[in-house]
C-alpha positions as CSV (number, residue, x, y, z in Angstrom):
1,X,5.2,0.0,26.1
2,X,2.7,-2.6,27.0
3,X,1.3,-4.9,24.3
4,X,-2.2,-6.2,24.1
5,X,-4.1,-8.6,21.9
6,X,-7.6,-7.9,20.8
7,X,-9.7,-11.0,21.4
8,X,-12.4,-10.4,18.9
9,X,-12.7,-12.4,15.7
10,X,-13.2,-9.8,13.0
11,X,-14.0,-10.6,9.4
12,X,-13.0,-7.2,8.0
13,X,-10.8,-4.5,9.6
14,X,-10.9,-1.1,8.0
15,X,-8.1,1.4,8.8
16,X,-9.4,4.9,8.4
17,X,-12.9,6.4,8.6
18,X,-13.0,9.0,6.0
19,X,-15.4,8.7,3.0
20,X,-13.6,5.6,1.6
21,X,-13.4,3.9,5.0
22,X,-17.1,4.6,5.8
23,X,-18.1,3.3,2.4
24,X,-16.0,0.1,3.0
25,X,-17.2,-0.5,6.5
26,X,-20.9,-0.1,5.7
27,X,-20.7,-2.2,2.5
28,X,-18.9,-5.0,4.3
29,X,-21.3,-5.0,7.2
30,X,-24.4,-5.0,5.0
31,X,-23.1,-8.2,3.5
32,X,-22.8,-9.8,6.9
33,X,-19.2,-9.2,7.9
34,X,-18.1,-8.4,11.4
35,X,-16.4,-5.1,10.9
36,X,-14.0,-3.1,13.0
37,X,-12.9,0.4,12.0
38,X,-9.7,1.9,13.4
39,X,-9.4,5.7,13.2
40,X,-6.3,7.7,14.1
41,X,-8.1,10.9,14.8
42,X,-10.5,11.8,17.7
43,X,-13.4,11.9,15.3
44,X,-14.6,9.9,12.4
45,X,-15.3,11.1,8.9
46,X,-12.0,12.6,7.8
47,X,-12.6,15.9,6.0
48,X,-16.4,15.5,6.3
49,X,-16.2,16.2,10.0
50,X,-12.9,18.1,10.3
51,X,-13.5,21.0,8.0
52,X,-16.5,23.3,8.5
53,X,-19.1,23.2,5.7
54,X,-16.8,21.5,3.2
55,X,-18.9,20.2,0.2
56,X,-19.2,16.4,0.2
57,X,-19.6,16.1,-3.6
58,X,-21.0,13.2,-5.8
59,X,-23.0,11.6,-3.0
60,X,-25.7,11.1,-5.7
61,X,-25.7,10.8,-9.4
62,X,-27.7,13.3,-11.4
63,X,-30.1,13.6,-8.5
64,X,-30.6,9.8,-8.2
65,X,-29.3,7.3,-5.7
66,X,-25.6,6.4,-6.3
67,X,-25.6,3.4,-4.0
68,X,-27.4,2.3,-0.8
69,X,-24.3,3.0,1.1
70,X,-24.1,6.6,-0.1
71,X,-27.8,7.1,0.6
72,X,-27.4,5.7,4.1
73,X,-25.1,8.6,4.9
74,X,-27.4,11.1,3.2
75,X,-30.5,9.9,5.0
76,X,-28.8,9.8,8.4
77,X,-27.4,13.3,7.8
78,X,-30.9,14.6,6.9
79,X,-32.5,12.9,9.9
80,X,-30.1,14.1,12.6
81,X,-31.1,17.8,12.5
82,X,-32.6,20.4,10.2
83,X,-29.3,22.3,10.5
84,X,-27.2,19.3,9.5
85,X,-26.7,20.0,5.8
86,X,-27.9,21.7,2.6
87,X,-27.4,20.8,-1.1
88,X,-23.9,21.7,-2.2
89,X,-22.7,23.6,-5.3
90,X,-23.2,22.4,-8.8
91,X,-20.5,22.7,-11.4
92,X,-18.2,20.5,-13.4
93,X,-16.0,19.7,-10.4
94,X,-18.7,19.6,-7.8
95,X,-22.2,18.3,-7.9
96,X,-24.9,16.1,-6.4
97,X,-23.5,16.7,-2.9
98,X,-24.2,18.3,0.4
99,X,-22.4,20.9,2.7
100,X,-22.7,19.4,6.2
101,X,-22.3,20.9,9.6
102,X,-19.3,19.0,11.0
103,X,-20.7,18.0,14.4
104,X,-24.1,17.0,13.0
105,X,-22.2,15.0,10.3
106,X,-20.3,13.2,13.1
107,X,-23.6,12.3,14.8
108,X,-24.9,11.0,11.4
109,X,-21.9,8.8,11.0
110,X,-22.3,7.3,14.5
111,X,-26.0,6.6,13.6
112,X,-25.0,5.0,10.3
113,X,-22.3,2.8,11.9
114,X,-24.6,1.7,14.7
115,X,-27.3,0.8,12.3
116,X,-24.9,-1.4,10.4
117,X,-23.5,-3.0,13.6
118,X,-20.0,-1.7,13.0
119,X,-17.5,-1.3,15.8
120,X,-15.5,2.0,15.8
121,X,-12.3,2.7,17.7
122,X,-11.1,6.3,17.6
123,X,-7.6,7.5,18.8
124,X,-6.1,4.3,17.2
125,X,-3.5,5.1,14.6
126,X,-2.0,2.2,12.7
127,X,1.7,1.8,13.6
128,X,2.7,-1.5,12.0
129,X,1.5,-4.6,10.2
130,X,2.3,-8.3,10.6
131,X,2.7,-10.3,7.4
132,X,3.0,-14.0,7.3
133,X,3.7,-15.9,4.1
134,X,3.0,-12.8,2.1
135,X,-0.4,-12.1,3.7
136,X,-1.4,-9.4,6.2
137,X,-2.5,-11.2,9.3
138,X,-2.6,-8.4,11.9
139,X,-2.3,-4.6,12.4
140,X,-0.7,-2.9,15.4
141,X,-2.4,0.2,16.6
142,X,-1.0,2.6,19.2
143,X,-3.6,3.4,21.8
144,X,-3.2,5.2,25.1
145,X,-3.0,1.9,26.9
146,X,-0.2,0.7,24.7
147,X,0.3,-1.2,21.4
148,X,-2.7,-3.4,20.4
149,X,-2.7,-6.2,17.9
150,X,-5.9,-6.6,15.9
151,X,-6.4,-9.7,13.7
152,X,-9.0,-10.1,10.9
153,X,-9.6,-12.2,7.8
154,X,-9.3,-9.2,5.4
155,X,-7.8,-5.8,6.0
156,X,-8.6,-2.6,4.2
157,X,-6.4,0.5,3.9
158,X,-8.5,3.7,3.8
159,X,-6.0,5.8,5.7
160,X,-5.5,8.1,2.7
161,X,-1.7,8.0,3.2
162,X,-1.5,4.3,2.7
163,X,-0.1,3.8,6.2
164,X,-1.2,0.1,6.5
165,X,0.0,-0.9,3.0
166,X,3.3,0.8,3.5
167,X,3.8,-0.9,6.8
168,X,3.0,-4.2,5.2
169,X,5.8,-3.6,2.6
170,X,3.8,-2.6,-0.4
171,X,5.5,-0.5,-3.1
172,X,4.2,2.9,-3.7
173,X,4.8,6.1,-5.7
174,X,4.7,9.7,-4.6
175,X,4.2,13.1,-6.1
176,X,3.7,14.4,-9.6
177,X,5.0,12.0,-12.2
178,X,5.9,12.6,-15.9
179,X,2.7,10.9,-17.3
180,X,2.0,12.2,-20.8
181,X,-1.2,14.3,-21.2
182,X,-3.3,14.8,-24.3
183,X,-3.2,18.5,-25.1
184,X,-6.5,18.2,-27.0
185,X,-8.3,18.2,-23.7
186,X,-7.0,21.7,-23.1
187,X,-5.5,20.7,-19.8
188,X,-4.6,23.9,-17.9
189,X,-1.2,23.7,-16.2
190,X,-1.3,26.2,-13.3
191,X,2.0,28.1,-12.9
192,X,4.1,26.4,-10.3
193,X,5.9,28.0,-7.4
194,X,9.7,28.2,-7.6
195,X,11.2,24.9,-6.7
196,X,14.9,25.8,-7.3
197,X,17.2,23.6,-5.4
198,X,14.4,21.1,-4.7
199,X,14.2,19.4,-8.0
200,X,15.0,16.0,-6.5
201,X,12.1,16.1,-4.2
202,X,8.6,15.1,-5.4
203,X,6.1,17.8,-6.2
204,X,2.8,17.5,-4.3
205,X,-0.5,19.3,-4.3
206,X,-0.3,22.1,-1.6
207,X,-1.5,21.2,1.9
208,X,-4.4,23.3,3.0
209,X,-6.4,24.2,6.2
210,X,-10.1,24.8,5.9
211,X,-11.8,27.2,8.2
212,X,-15.0,29.2,8.9
213,X,-15.9,32.8,9.6
214,X,-18.7,34.2,11.7
215,X,-20.5,37.5,11.6
216,X,-21.0,37.3,7.8
217,X,-24.1,38.4,6.0
218,X,-23.7,35.5,3.6
219,X,-26.2,36.4,0.9
220,X,-24.8,40.0,0.7
221,X,-21.2,38.8,0.7
222,X,-21.7,36.1,-1.9
223,X,-23.6,38.5,-4.1
224,X,-20.8,41.1,-3.9
225,X,-18.2,38.4,-4.7
226,X,-20.1,37.2,-7.8
227,X,-20.1,40.7,-9.2
228,X,-16.7,41.9,-8.1
229,X,-14.3,39.0,-8.6
230,X,-11.7,41.2,-10.2
231,X,-11.8,43.6,-7.3
232,X,-11.4,40.8,-4.8
233,X,-8.4,39.4,-6.7
234,X,-6.8,42.9,-6.7
235,X,-7.4,43.2,-3.0
236,X,-5.7,39.9,-2.4
237,X,-2.7,40.8,-4.6
238,X,-2.2,44.0,-2.5
239,X,-2.4,42.0,0.7
240,X,0.2,39.6,-0.6
241,X,2.5,42.4,-1.4
242,X,2.0,43.8,2.1
243,X,3.1,40.4,3.6
244,X,-0.2,39.0,4.6
245,X,-0.8,35.3,4.0
246,X,-3.0,34.9,1.0
247,X,-4.3,31.6,-0.4
248,X,-4.0,30.7,-4.1
249,X,-7.8,30.6,-4.3
250,X,-10.8,30.7,-1.9
251,X,-14.1,28.8,-2.1
252,X,-16.9,30.0,0.1
253,X,-19.9,27.9,1.3
254,X,-22.5,29.4,3.6
255,X,-23.1,27.6,6.9
256,X,-26.2,25.8,8.0
257,X,-26.8,28.6,10.6
258,X,-27.0,32.3,9.9
259,X,-23.8,34.4,9.9
260,X,-21.4,31.5,9.3
261,X,-19.5,30.8,6.1
262,X,-17.0,27.9,5.4
263,X,-13.8,28.7,3.5
264,X,-12.0,26.1,1.4
265,X,-8.8,27.3,-0.1
266,X,-5.8,26.5,-2.2
267,X,-3.1,27.0,0.5
268,X,-0.8,29.9,1.1
269,X,0.5,31.2,-2.2
270,X,4.2,30.7,-1.2
271,X,4.0,27.2,0.3
272,X,6.7,25.0,-1.1
273,X,5.2,22.5,-3.6
274,X,7.7,20.0,-2.2
275,X,5.8,20.0,1.1
276,X,5.1,16.4,1.9
277,X,2.1,15.2,3.9
278,X,4.2,12.4,5.4
279,X,6.8,14.8,6.9
280,X,6.0,16.2,10.3
281,X,8.0,19.3,9.8
282,X,6.1,20.1,6.5
283,X,2.8,19.4,8.2
284,X,3.7,21.7,11.1
285,X,4.6,24.5,8.7
286,X,1.4,24.0,6.7
287,X,-0.7,24.1,9.8
288,X,0.9,27.4,10.9
289,X,0.6,28.9,7.5
290,X,-3.0,27.8,7.1
291,X,-3.9,29.4,10.3
292,X,-2.3,32.7,9.2
293,X,-4.3,32.4,5.9
294,X,-7.5,32.2,8.0
295,X,-6.6,35.1,10.3
296,X,-5.3,37.3,7.5
297,X,-8.4,36.8,5.4
298,X,-10.4,38.3,8.3
299,X,-8.0,41.3,8.2
300,X,-8.4,41.7,4.5
301,X,-12.2,41.6,4.5
302,X,-12.6,44.0,7.4
303,X,-10.0,46.5,6.4
304,X,-11.4,46.7,2.9
305,X,-15.0,46.9,4.2
306,X,-16.1,44.1,1.9
307,X,-20.0,44.2,1.9
308,X,-21.4,41.5,4.1
309,X,-18.0,40.8,5.7
310,X,-17.2,44.2,7.3
311,X,-17.6,42.7,10.8
312,X,-16.5,39.1,10.2
313,X,-14.3,37.2,12.6
314,X,-12.5,33.8,12.6
315,X,-14.9,31.1,13.8
316,X,-12.8,27.9,13.7
317,X,-10.1,26.1,11.8
318,X,-10.3,22.5,10.7
319,X,-9.1,19.9,13.0
320,X,-7.0,18.2,10.3
321,X,-5.1,19.4,7.3
322,X,-6.2,19.0,3.7
323,X,-3.5,16.6,2.5
324,X,-4.4,15.7,-1.1
325,X,-1.7,13.3,-2.2
326,X,1.0,11.2,-0.5
327,X,1.5,7.5,-1.1
328,X,-0.2,5.8,-4.1
329,X,0.2,2.1,-3.6
330,X,1.2,0.0,-6.7
331,X,-1.7,-2.3,-7.5
332,X,-2.6,-4.9,-10.0
333,X,-3.7,-2.1,-12.3
334,X,-2.5,1.5,-12.2
335,X,-5.2,3.9,-13.2
336,X,-4.0,6.6,-15.6
337,X,-4.8,10.0,-17.0
338,X,-5.5,8.3,-20.4
339,X,-8.2,6.1,-18.6
340,X,-9.9,9.3,-17.4
341,X,-10.1,10.5,-21.0
342,X,-10.9,7.5,-23.1
343,X,-14.3,6.2,-21.8
344,X,-12.5,2.9,-21.6
345,X,-14.5,0.1,-20.0
346,X,-13.0,-2.7,-17.9
347,X,-14.3,-6.2,-17.4
348,X,-13.8,-5.6,-13.6
349,X,-15.4,-2.1,-13.4
350,X,-16.6,-1.7,-9.8
351,X,-17.1,2.0,-9.6
352,X,-17.2,5.2,-11.6
353,X,-15.6,8.6,-10.9
354,X,-17.5,11.8,-11.7
355,X,-16.3,15.4,-12.0
356,X,-13.1,16.9,-13.3
357,X,-9.4,16.7,-12.8
358,X,-8.5,18.9,-9.9
359,X,-4.9,18.7,-8.8
360,X,-4.8,21.8,-6.5
361,X,-2.5,24.5,-7.9
362,X,-1.0,22.1,-10.4
363,X,-3.6,21.0,-12.9
364,X,-7.2,21.7,-13.7
365,X,-8.6,19.7,-16.6
366,X,-11.5,17.9,-18.1
367,X,-12.2,14.2,-17.9
368,X,-14.8,11.8,-19.0
369,X,-17.1,12.3,-16.1
370,X,-18.3,8.9,-15.1
371,X,-15.3,7.0,-16.3
372,X,-14.8,3.4,-15.2
373,X,-12.7,2.3,-12.3
374,X,-11.4,-1.3,-12.2
375,X,-11.3,-3.6,-9.2
376,X,-7.6,-4.4,-9.9
377,X,-6.7,-0.8,-8.8
378,X,-7.9,-1.8,-5.3
379,X,-5.6,-4.9,-5.1
380,X,-2.0,-4.3,-4.1
381,X,0.7,-6.3,-6.1
382,X,2.9,-7.1,-3.2
383,X,0.8,-8.6,-0.4
384,X,-2.4,-10.6,0.1
385,X,-5.2,-10.2,2.5
386,X,-5.3,-6.4,1.9
387,X,-7.5,-4.1,-0.2
388,X,-7.0,-0.4,-0.9
389,X,-9.6,2.4,-1.1
390,X,-9.5,6.2,-1.4
391,X,-6.6,8.3,-2.5
392,X,-3.9,5.6,-1.7
393,X,-5.4,3.2,-4.3
394,X,-3.3,2.4,-7.4
395,X,-3.1,5.4,-9.8
396,X,-0.8,7.9,-11.4
397,X,-0.8,11.4,-10.1
398,X,-3.4,12.6,-12.6
399,X,-5.3,9.3,-12.4
400,X,-5.8,9.9,-8.7
401,X,-6.6,13.6,-9.3
402,X,-9.3,12.8,-11.8
403,X,-12.6,12.8,-9.9
404,X,-11.1,12.8,-6.4
405,X,-14.3,14.1,-4.7
406,X,-15.4,12.5,-1.5
407,X,-18.5,10.8,-3.0
408,X,-16.2,9.1,-5.5
409,X,-13.9,7.9,-2.7
410,X,-16.9,6.5,-0.9
411,X,-17.7,4.5,-4.0
412,X,-14.2,3.0,-4.1
413,X,-14.6,2.2,-0.4
414,X,-18.0,0.6,-1.1
415,X,-16.4,-1.7,-3.7
416,X,-13.5,-2.6,-1.5
417,X,-15.7,-3.3,1.5
418,X,-18.0,-5.6,-0.6
419,X,-14.9,-7.4,-2.0
420,X,-13.5,-7.8,1.6
421,X,-16.8,-9.3,2.8
422,X,-16.9,-11.7,-0.1
423,X,-13.3,-12.8,0.4
424,X,-13.8,-13.2,4.1
425,X,-16.9,-15.4,3.6
426,X,-15.2,-17.5,1.0
427,X,-11.8,-17.5,2.7
428,X,-10.0,-16.5,-0.5
429,X,-7.4,-13.8,-1.3
430,X,-8.7,-10.6,-2.8
431,X,-6.8,-11.2,-6.1
432,X,-8.6,-14.5,-6.5
433,X,-12.1,-12.9,-6.1
434,X,-14.4,-13.3,-9.1
435,X,-14.9,-9.7,-10.4
436,X,-18.2,-10.7,-12.0
437,X,-19.5,-11.8,-8.6
438,X,-18.3,-8.6,-7.0
439,X,-20.1,-6.5,-9.7
440,X,-23.3,-8.5,-9.3
441,X,-23.1,-8.1,-5.5
442,X,-22.6,-4.3,-5.7
443,X,-25.5,-3.9,-8.1
444,X,-28.0,-6.3,-6.6
445,X,-27.3,-6.1,-2.9
446,X,-25.9,-2.6,-2.4
447,X,-27.7,-0.7,-5.2
448,X,-24.5,0.6,-6.8
449,X,-24.8,2.2,-10.2
450,X,-22.0,0.8,-12.3
451,X,-23.2,1.9,-15.7
């Protein structure tokens, strides 16, 4: 395969364009860095643009601006079309967010990146990293033309799966660990599927596929659902006994156009909890099962003549799977379940996470909504020239699951992007960056709320 060298001189290179990657790229660019974003998929935004009408939670804080970066996305979303989004649900897990139309959200992202002067390259999955003297100096992306080497001063892994960090040789952990939990918080442990014979494999949150239905009288259907939850659950139990593919739970969000409803879900009830988002066989099985969940929900709703959904049909399935946990890179600090409970403050707090603990099908629990997140969890132990953001950042299984909403991931990205820009300007390693300067920059130049 042919090899190419990119000739541009980038200050910051961000791998991944989901909420964390977008936050990182815009923050770095607003501080004057020349930014390149490499995205493996054929569209930016990750789940924002890949899953119909998925709530993008915690974009604001109690109705106020969370950061200038978050607000840039919100304002571009509102400007692109009156059908682009509407305010999302409000509860202890969700809140202060929006349910966007995926294509309008994609247009909003292009607008936001253009305004910031950011260069985006889609269809560019990271394949490898070059490390010299313990520092990442280049990434190798596989494009249709061949393998392309991209160089930058500072690199940022926002791939979700920690692809860049793993390629660079960083240590990582996977799956549910044995971290002790405080029973006083009344953590609910959801019954697990049978994992007999698989005890040596890590347990992961189930992999899901979001989708949307059309031909739905949304107000009528949602009203019926609010009053007949027990009937709906019995309906699903019968369908499962009949061999239809039923999800562990369903979340419904009406679309931005009449007759369309988005469906989030907890994955097929019988998916193996050892299914690994890094394994192509498991991903293939999850995609097939997810599509059956979507098609069979239509059958269930139509055959039971559920009010408002008697004539529904499958509209579309998400273009990517909902993988909730894979690699968690070992950083200078590992965020824990205890941190989410104790209201602990750090000298290097650079973001806060809001919401609840939501480890799909494994744990649902309370946390100190708005708990502090330290810069050190964005800095990998093993290599220099690299920062982490999003779900691959340094945390335990429940530390990651606490407040994993997309708005929270954007906040981590914002901090990582600001740090990357400061390191590039000063020509220093991320672990040498003055956390006080980073905090001041986030608050004064990017409008971030850190308290």
